[in-house]
N, C-alpha and C positions, 0 to 999 in steps of 0.2 A: 550496796545492800542486797542481801540474798533473798530471793523470792521464796515463798513457801507454797509448795504444790502438794495437793492431796486428792485422794479418792476416798469418799465415805459411802458405805453401803448400809441400807436398812432393809430388813425383811419384814413386811407388813403381815400382821396376823389376819386370818380370814375374817371377813366382815368389816374391816376397817380400811380397805383399800382406797375408796373414794375420798374419805375425809382426810386420810394421811397424805394422799397425793395433792389435794387442794391446799393443805397446810404447807407442804413442801414448795408448791408454786408460789404461795404468798411469801415464804421465807426467802426464796430466790429473788423475788421482786425487790424486797427490802435490802437484801445483801448486796445486790448489784448497785445500790446507791451509795454504799460505803466508799469512802475515799481510799481505803486500803485494800479494796477488793478489785482485782484485775479481771477475774472471770469466775462465774458461778453458774455452772450448767447442771441440769438435772435430767436424768433419763430413767426409763425402766429397761430392764433386761429383756431381750426378745425371748429368751428361753425361760424367763422367770418374771412375769409381769408384776408380781407382788414385791419385787425387789427394786428399790430406788437406788440409783448410783448418782452420787454428787461428784462433779469434777470442779475443784476449786483452786484458784490461784490468788494468793495474797501478796502484797508488796513486801511483807516481812513477817517474821514470827510474831512481832508485837501486834501487827494488824490482825492476824488470825486470833490471837488471844483477846483482842478487843472485840472482834466479831462475836465471840462466844458470850460476851457480857451484855450485849445490847438486849433491850427488853423483848424484841421480836424473836431473837434467838432463844432466849430463856423460855419464852412462851412456847416455842416449837418443841424444845426439849421436854418440857412438862407435858405438852399435849400428847406426844407420842408414847409417853409412859403407859404401859398396859396395852399398847396397840402395835408394838413391834416385838419381834422375837427376842426373848431374854432381856428386853428393855435396853438393848445394846446397839450403839452405832459403831460399826467397824470403821476405823480410820487407818488409811495406808498413806504414809508420807512418801513422796516421790522425789527423785533427783533427775534432772534433765541431763541427757547424755550429749546433746548436740549444741550446748550453749557455750 
């Protein structure tokens, strides 16, 4: 089974930094409990502290699709509307070179 690896970026609009970061931390705690989630790390960029970078590994494409349907994920997506640039989460899928 092929793992799904991605990086997701969100750029928080001014004035929403604390609440969006708290919501991201809550999302991470829930996601780490998923059976299909192998890793879910969140960071801010040193050169852009209003940007959150998510590094996620799922056991499969299906596990990632399921992650997006859980109530806490949907709640996070709704919560960030109007609080992140262009209401957009940039997702970059990765392929591991050394596996």
